[in-house]
N, C-alpha and C positions, 0 to 999 in steps of 0.2 A: 552497446556495441552493435555495429552494423553488420559485419560479416566475420564471425569468429572462425579462426582456424581450427580444424579438427586435430585432435591429438593422434599420435600413432596408435594408441589403444583403440580408438573408435574409428580409425581409418579402415581397419579390417584387412590390411595387407601385411602378411608376415614379414616380407622383405623390408617394408617401411618401418616395422616395429624394431627390426634389428639395428637400424640407424635412424632413430627418430629425429636427430638434429640436422640431417642432410637430406634435402628434398631433390636436389639435382647434382649429379656427379658426372663429369666428363673427363675422359682420359684419352689423349692423343686423338681427339675428335677432328675429323676432316670431312670436307665436302668439296667435290669436284663436279664441274659441268664440262664434260668432254675434256679438253686440255686446260681449261681454266680452273685454278685452285682458289676457291672462295674462302675456305677455312682450312688452315694448314696445321693440323695437329695440336689443338689447344687443350689445356688442362684447367679445370676450375671446379669449384663446388659452391652450392648455394645452401645456406643454413636456414633452418626454420625460424621465421619471425624477423628476418633481416630484409633490408632493401639492398639488392645487389645490382650493380650497374655494369653495362658495357659502354665505354666511352671511346669515341673515335670518329674520324671523318666519314663522309659518305663513301661507300665502297670498301670499308674496312673489314666487312664480314659480320657485322653485328646482327643485322636482320636475318642472315642465313643461319646463324647460331640459334636465334629465337625460333625460327621456323622448324628447326630440328627438335628443339625442346617441345614445341607445340605439336609435334608429330604430324606435320603437314609436308615435311620434306625429309626423305629418307637419308640416313647416315651413310656416307661412302666408306669411311674407315674409322677405326677407333671404337671406344665404348662410351655409351651414354645411358645413364639411369635417371629416370624421372619418377618421383614418388615411389621409389623402390621397384620400378617396373622397367621393362625393356621396350622402347618405342618401336622396335622392329616387329614385335609380336603382340604388344598390348596397347597399341595406339588408341583404340576406342575407349579402353578403360582409363587411360591417362587423360584424354581429352574431356571426359566427363567430370574430371576433378580440377580442370583448369579454368581460369578466367583469362580471356585474350582481348587485348586492346590493340588493333592493328594500326599501322602508320596512317592509313586513310580511313576515315569514318565510313562504315558500311551499314548505316542505319536505314530503315525503311522510311524514306522521306515523305511518302504520301500518307503514312499513318501518324497517329498521335504519339506523344511522348509516352503516355500510359500503355498504349497498345504495343509499342516497341519492347517494353519490359515484359509484359504479360506473354506475348507470343514467343519471345526468346526463351522464357521460362518453360514453356510447353515443350521446347525441343529437348529438354532434359527429363521429360516425363514427370515433372513435379505436379502434385495435386493443385488444382486451381486455388483453393483457399490459402495454401502456403505461398503460391506465387503472388497473390494479391497482397498478402501481409508483407512479404519481402519487397514488393514493388513500392508500396507506400513508404517503407523505411528508406528505400534507396532514392526516392524522389526527394525526401527531406535531406538525405546525405548529399545529394548533388545540387541542392538549392534550386530545385525545379518544381516545387509544389505548385506554384502559381502558373506553371506551364503544362500541367497534367493533361489537359484536353487540347493543347495546341498541336498543330501539325509540325513535324520536324523540319520541313523544308525551309521555312523562314527564320528559324532559330539562328543565333549568332554562332560563330565558330567555337567560342568557348563553351556555350551551352551544349552544342552537339558533342564536344569532347567529353564534357562531364556526363552526358547521357550515355555515351559509349562506355565509359568507365563504370557507371552504375549498372548498365546492362551486363557487363562482364562479371558482376558480383551476384547475379540472381541465383546461381546454383551453389552459393556458399563455397567457393573454390578453395582448395588447399594452397594454390599457387596462382598468382596473377602476373601475366606477362604484358608489359607495356612497351610497344615499339615506337620510339620517338613521340612520347605522349603530348608534347607541347609545341611541336613544329608548326609554324604558320600562325600561332596565336600572338596577340599583342601582349605587352608586358603585364597589363592588369589581369587579363585572362590567364596568363601563365601563373601568376602568383596565386590566384584563386584556385587553380588546379593543384598547385603545390600544396596549398592548405588542405585540400581534400585528400591528397596522398599522404600528408603528415598524419591525418586522422586515421587512415588505414594502418599506417605504421604503428601508431600508438596502440591500436587495438590488436596488434600481433599478427596482422596479415602479412604473408611473405610476398614481396614484390621483386620482380626482375624487370629492369628497364634498360632500354638502349637510348643513348642521347649523343649529340655532338655539341651540346651546350655545357661548357665547363662549370658554369654557375649552378646549373641544374644538378649535375653530378655531385658537386660539393654540398649543395643544400640537402639532397635527398638520400644519398647513398651511405650506408654503413661501410660497405666494401665495394670495390670496383676493379675491373681489369681495363687496361688501355689497349685497344686493338689497332693494328696498322697492317694493311695488306694481308689480312687473313691470319695474322699471328697475334698472340698476346705478348706485349713488350714490357708490361709491369702490372703488379697486382698489390693491393693493400687498401687501407682506408684513405680517404682524400687527404687527411692531415699527414699520415705516414708517407704518402707519395710526395707531397710537397716538401716535407722535411728531408726526405731522402735525396731528391733530385733538384731542389731549388733553394735559393737563399730566402731569408725572411722578407726582404723587400726587393722590388724591381723599379728601376727608374726608366721611364720612357721619354726619349728625346725625339721631338719631331722638328723637321727643318723646312724652310721655305721651298726648296727645290732639291732634286737629287744631287746636283753638283755640290751644294752646301753640305748635304749629309755625307757625301763621299769624302769631302775635305775634313769633316769633323771626326770621322771614324778613327783615324790613327791617334788623335788626341784622347778620345774616350778609352781606347785600348791601353793607354799608358796609366790609367787609373787603377789597374789591377783587377783581378776577378774576371768573370765571364762576360763577354760582350757579344750580342747577336745583332747583326745588321739585317733588317727586313726591308721590304720594298718601300714601306711608308714611314718607318721609324727605326730607331736604334734602341735596343734594350741593354741596360747595364744592371747586372745582378750584384746586390750589395747587402751587407748586414744592416747598414744604416743609410737609408736613401738620402736623407737631407745632407749628410756629410758628403756623399758622392756628388750631389748637385753643387755644393760649394767647391769641391775639387775640380769639377768640370768647368765652372765659371773661371776659376783661377787659371785653368789651363787654356783659356781663350775660346771655349766652346760657346758659340752663339746660336742657341736653338730658338725656334719660333715658339715652342711650348714645351714644358717639362711636367711630367706627372710622376709622382711617387706613389706606388701601390704595393700591396702585399703580393707575395708569390702565389701563383695559382696553378691549376691543373693544365692550363694552356701552356705555361712555361715548362711543366713536366713533359708534356708531349713534344714541345719544341726541342727540349734537351735530348729526348730519346730518339726522335726521328729526323731532326733537322728541318722541320717545317711546322707550320701552324695548323690548327684543326680545320680552318676554313680554306686551306689551299686545295 
């Protein structure tokens, strides 16, 4: 095990011992910047040992919530408890028990991979032998053993991201916060990073992440909330949300030009069920996609391409907000 979670008994905090399964609890949590409401009265709880996600487009309020949990942005209204403590009065104690992976890597690029881990460990007042032991374990965890003495600056984006995650674990945190952990990475680097996060999950580390990638949320999260314009619009496991708000399959019809799409839309609407016309395609929600394709062809729909896929969190978001995650 790379980074074991501490139990409530050895965490040493009486409040945490009273609710050992809940590490973060928010009630009517709000954040305002002058007249702008970034987070508008949200409720959620994060259980020990789970991967909890905030899914939503840029500007939904995800990062603002994370900054309040990390005790770097004060709460405007509502209640927030992190590790059984109040961020308003116990921010330094909470931060000592967190691992934080920000949106942008903030590594010391002029230093080596090894020095980034060791120096960061010293910030927590850990003994040097302990830091060295953990740093060696974390290099292996991040698959960076062969880069130990390399400077950070020339590393690839995926390597830097894995190092940032490894560094966040140097203090054996009770809770790890990851803000958009794979943004900007190529597909291969994303999947390698997912594999590292899977390993943490298997070892019982509690993770809270934000993402606007639906596949990332489906792959990693035990539970998640969908945010839009500062509010939570749905909560549950990925499978629960898809079952609740979407059909088993979705058929995507793409057309040669907007005029052809506009002409086909009324015919698709006669097939029954929910139909969504987007800028570049029409989505038809169906229990059996292949049957729907046959019905569309029989109705005279002439699409340039047709794709049958399973329902996803993107469809859930579209159903709840009337727009896609990338709008």
